[in-house]
C-alpha positions as CSV (number, residue, x, y, z in Angstrom):
1,M,20.3,-44.1,-21.8
2,I,19.7,-43.7,-18.1
3,K,22.4,-40.9,-18.1
4,K,20.7,-39.4,-20.8
5,T,17.4,-39.1,-19.0
6,T,19.4,-38.0,-15.4
7,Y,20.7,-35.0,-17.2
8,I,17.1,-34.2,-18.4
9,L,15.8,-33.6,-15.1
10,L,19.0,-32.5,-13.7
11,L,18.2,-30.0,-16.7
12,L,14.8,-29.5,-15.4
13,L,14.9,-29.2,-11.8
14,L,17.9,-27.1,-11.4
15,P,15.9,-24.0,-11.7
16,I,13.6,-24.7,-9.1
17,F,16.4,-25.2,-7.0
18,V,17.6,-21.6,-7.7
19,S,15.0,-20.1,-7.1
20,A,14.1,-21.3,-3.8
21,Q,17.1,-20.2,-3.2
22,R,17.2,-17.0,-4.3
23,W,13.3,-16.4,-2.4
24,S,15.7,-17.5,0.6
25,R,17.7,-14.9,0.2
26,Y,15.9,-11.8,-0.4
27,K,13.2,-11.7,2.4
28,Y,13.0,-7.8,2.3
29,E,11.4,-5.6,0.2
30,G,10.9,-2.1,-0.7
31,Y,8.6,-0.4,-2.0
32,Y,7.2,3.1,-3.7
33,G,4.0,4.6,-5.3
34,I,1.6,6.8,-6.1
35,G,-1.9,7.0,-6.2
36,L,-5.5,8.7,-5.7
37,T,-7.2,9.0,-2.3
38,N,-10.8,9.2,-1.9
39,F,-12.7,11.1,1.0
40,T,-15.9,10.0,3.0
41,G,-16.6,12.7,5.4
42,D,-19.3,14.9,6.5
43,V,-18.1,17.4,4.0
44,S,-20.0,15.9,0.5
45,A,-22.0,13.7,2.3
46,P,-25.2,12.0,0.4
47,V,-28.4,12.8,1.3
48,N,-28.7,8.7,1.7
49,T,-27.3,8.7,5.4
50,S,-27.3,4.6,5.2
51,K,-24.3,4.2,2.9
52,F,-21.3,3.6,3.7
53,V,-19.1,5.1,1.5
54,W,-19.1,7.1,-1.5
55,V,-17.2,8.7,-4.4
56,N,-17.5,12.0,-6.3
57,F,-14.8,12.6,-8.4
58,F,-14.2,16.0,-8.9
59,N,-15.4,16.1,-5.4
60,T,-13.9,13.7,-2.7
61,I,-10.9,12.9,-4.7
62,G,-7.2,13.9,-3.8
63,F,-3.8,12.2,-4.3
64,A,-1.6,10.5,-2.8
65,A,2.6,9.0,-2.2
66,N,3.2,6.3,0.0
67,A,6.8,4.3,0.3
68,G,7.9,1.2,2.7
69,L,9.8,-2.1,3.9
70,R,8.8,-5.3,3.7
71,Y,9.8,-8.3,5.4
72,N,8.6,-11.6,5.1
73,F,9.2,-13.5,8.1
74,A,7.0,-16.9,7.4
75,D,5.7,-18.8,4.7
76,R,2.9,-16.4,3.0
77,Q,3.0,-14.1,6.2
78,Y,4.6,-10.5,6.0
79,V,5.4,-7.6,8.1
80,R,6.0,-4.0,6.8
81,G,6.9,-0.9,8.1
82,N,4.8,2.3,5.5
83,I,3.7,5.9,5.3
84,F,1.7,7.6,3.2
85,L,1.7,11.6,2.1
86,G,-1.1,13.1,0.3
87,Q,-4.1,15.0,0.1
88,L,-7.3,14.8,1.3
89,Y,-10.0,16.8,-0.6
90,A,-14.6,17.5,0.0
91,E,-16.4,19.8,-1.7
92,D,-20.1,20.0,-1.1
93,P,-21.6,19.5,-5.1
94,I,-23.8,21.9,-6.2
95,G,-27.0,21.5,-8.5
96,D,-27.0,17.4,-7.3
97,P,-29.9,16.3,-5.3
98,N,-28.0,13.2,-4.1
99,Y,-25.5,15.4,-2.2
100,W,-26.1,18.2,0.1
101,Y,-25.4,21.6,-0.5
102,R,-24.1,23.7,2.5
103,G,-21.3,25.7,0.5
104,I,-18.7,23.7,2.7
105,K,-15.4,22.8,1.3
106,C,-12.2,20.9,3.3
107,S,-8.3,20.7,1.3
108,S,-6.0,19.3,3.6
109,F,-2.3,17.8,3.5
110,F,-1.8,14.2,5.5
111,T,0.7,12.0,6.5
112,E,0.0,8.3,7.9
113,I,2.6,6.7,9.8
114,A,1.3,2.2,10.1
115,A,2.5,-0.9,10.6
116,K,1.0,-3.7,8.9
117,Y,0.5,-7.6,8.6
118,E,-0.1,-9.3,5.2
119,F,-1.0,-13.0,4.6
120,M,-0.2,-13.8,0.8
121,I,-3.6,-15.7,-0.4
122,W,-1.8,-16.6,-3.7
123,K,1.7,-17.3,-3.9
124,E,3.4,-16.9,-6.8
125,K,4.3,-20.3,-9.0
126,K,7.9,-20.9,-9.2
127,K,8.2,-23.0,-12.5
128,S,8.2,-20.8,-15.1
129,T,11.6,-21.3,-16.0
130,V,10.4,-24.9,-16.3
131,Y,7.3,-24.4,-18.1
132,R,9.5,-21.8,-20.7
133,M,12.1,-25.2,-21.2
134,L,9.5,-27.2,-22.2
135,G,8.4,-24.6,-24.9
136,E,4.5,-24.1,-22.9
137,T,3.7,-19.6,-23.0
138,G,4.5,-17.5,-20.5
139,F,0.5,-17.2,-19.9
140,K,0.1,-20.5,-19.4
141,N,1.7,-20.6,-16.1
142,F,0.9,-16.2,-15.5
143,S,1.0,-15.7,-12.1
144,M,-0.7,-12.5,-9.9
145,P,0.4,-13.1,-6.0
146,T,-2.7,-12.1,-4.1
147,Y,-2.7,-11.0,-0.5
148,L,-4.7,-8.9,2.2
149,F,-3.3,-7.2,4.9
150,V,-4.3,-5.0,8.4
151,G,-2.6,-2.8,10.7
152,F,-2.7,0.1,12.7
153,G,-1.0,3.5,12.4
154,A,-1.7,7.2,13.0
155,T,-2.7,9.7,10.7
156,F,-1.6,13.4,11.1
157,N,-4.1,16.0,9.5
158,A,-3.4,19.2,8.4
159,G,-6.0,21.6,6.5
160,N,-8.2,24.6,5.4
161,F,-12.1,24.6,5.9
162,S,-14.3,27.0,4.0
163,R,-18.1,27.8,4.2
164,I,-20.1,30.2,2.5
165,V,-22.3,32.3,4.8
166,D,-24.3,35.3,4.6
167,E,-26.3,34.1,1.9
168,G,-23.8,33.3,-0.5
169,T,-22.4,36.7,0.0
170,S,-19.1,35.8,1.7
171,T,-16.5,33.1,2.9
172,E,-15.4,31.8,6.2
173,K,-12.4,30.3,6.3
174,E,-10.2,29.1,8.8
175,G,-7.0,26.6,9.2
176,Y,-7.2,23.2,11.6
177,V,-4.8,20.8,12.4
178,N,-6.1,17.0,13.9
179,F,-4.2,13.9,15.0
180,C,-6.3,10.5,15.1
181,P,-5.2,6.3,15.5
182,T,-5.9,4.4,11.7
183,I,-7.0,0.9,11.0
184,P,-6.1,0.4,7.2
185,F,-6.9,-3.2,5.7
186,G,-7.2,-4.3,2.1
187,I,-6.0,-6.3,-0.8
188,G,-2.6,-6.2,-3.1
189,F,-1.9,-7.7,-6.3
190,K,1.7,-8.4,-7.6
191,Y,3.5,-9.5,-11.2
192,R,6.9,-9.8,-11.5
193,L,8.9,-7.6,-14.6
194,G,12.2,-9.1,-13.5
195,K,14.2,-11.2,-11.5
196,L,14.0,-9.0,-8.4
197,T,11.3,-6.0,-9.6
198,Y,8.3,-6.2,-9.2
199,I,4.7,-4.0,-10.1
200,N,2.4,-3.9,-7.3
201,L,-1.5,-2.7,-7.2
202,E,-3.4,-2.1,-4.0
203,A,-6.6,-0.9,-2.9
204,E,-6.6,0.1,0.6
205,W,-9.1,1.0,3.2
206,H,-7.8,3.9,5.8
207,F,-10.1,3.6,9.4
208,T,-9.9,6.8,11.3
209,I,-11.1,6.5,14.8
210,T,-12.5,10.6,14.9
211,D,-15.1,12.0,13.0
212,G,-13.2,15.5,13.0
213,I,-11.1,14.4,9.9
214,D,-12.3,17.1,8.1
215,N,-12.8,20.0,10.9
216,A,-16.8,19.2,10.0
217,K,-17.3,17.1,13.6
218,G,-19.8,18.8,16.4
219,K,-21.4,21.2,13.8
220,D,-25.1,22.1,14.8
221,S,-26.8,20.8,11.8
222,P,-29.0,17.3,11.2
223,M,-27.6,17.3,7.9
224,Y,-23.7,16.4,9.1
225,G,-23.1,12.2,8.8
226,E,-23.0,10.3,11.9
227,W,-20.1,7.9,11.1
228,F,-16.6,7.8,11.6
229,D,-15.0,10.0,9.1
230,Q,-12.7,7.6,6.7
231,Y,-10.8,7.6,3.2
232,Q,-9.6,5.0,0.9
233,T,-6.3,4.9,-1.6
234,I,-5.6,2.9,-4.8
235,T,-1.6,2.9,-5.5
236,F,0.3,2.0,-8.0
237,N,3.8,0.7,-6.9
238,I,7.3,-0.7,-8.0
239,I,8.7,-3.4,-5.6
240,H,12.4,-4.0,-5.2
241,K,13.6,-7.3,-3.9
242,L,16.7,-6.0,-1.3
243,R,19.8,-8.0,-0.4
244,Q,21.1,-8.9,3.0
245,N,24.4,-8.2,4.7
246,R,26.0,-11.2,6.4
247,N,23.7,-9.9,10.1
248,G,20.3,-10.4,7.8
249,M,19.5,-6.7,7.8
250,P,18.4,-5.1,4.1
251,K,21.3,-3.6,2.2
252,F,19.7,-0.8,0.4
253,R,23.0,0.3,-1.9
254,R,25.5,-2.4,-3.5
255,K,29.2,-1.7,-2.7
256,Y,31.8,-2.0,-5.6
């Protein structure tokens, strides 16, 4: 009876030990994904100047893609390098009393490079295998790791700015390029798809230290805002845990 009980306990505990070893081996994660941007600047600005952020789907939404490498250096703590590529778009709405209309539009391609620190506020449960062996459903042990992050980086932006002039009879156009420091921060969620693969949703606020990212800085009009320009992103990512070589560095390709 004692031997039988010992065997059962070993069978139940073995997956936990294996899981712990697997987690200690895979400290690196590579990820990539796509999403949307929302630009909050002087173009397509609301009449209510107390608003700190706003969304006007057809007038402030662009697209984005991102990729990066994450390293788990301590319990619950990660650092990562990240690159964003995408569009920042804004256009004054026509006939909407909640927004100023000056016939202005801007559209740019941006590149953001940043380093970020993450803290896992809800860790992934590691006993899912044991629960399944006991006959319980997967929903009972549902796990969605959640983390907060903050970072520092820079945004390079190149685009086109246009304005309707001469009472709507012509349009002025100009190209522009700018560069500014950026402070990104936000929240992310993970869900395991397989042994080394996760899906990931991130909502991120990019606070730029400039008021000219939309090329509207310094325009002589009381209808322009007083806030720094900002953009928000929401991205859907695929995460892959990476194996390490003998030197502790990530292996991006398996040798056959």
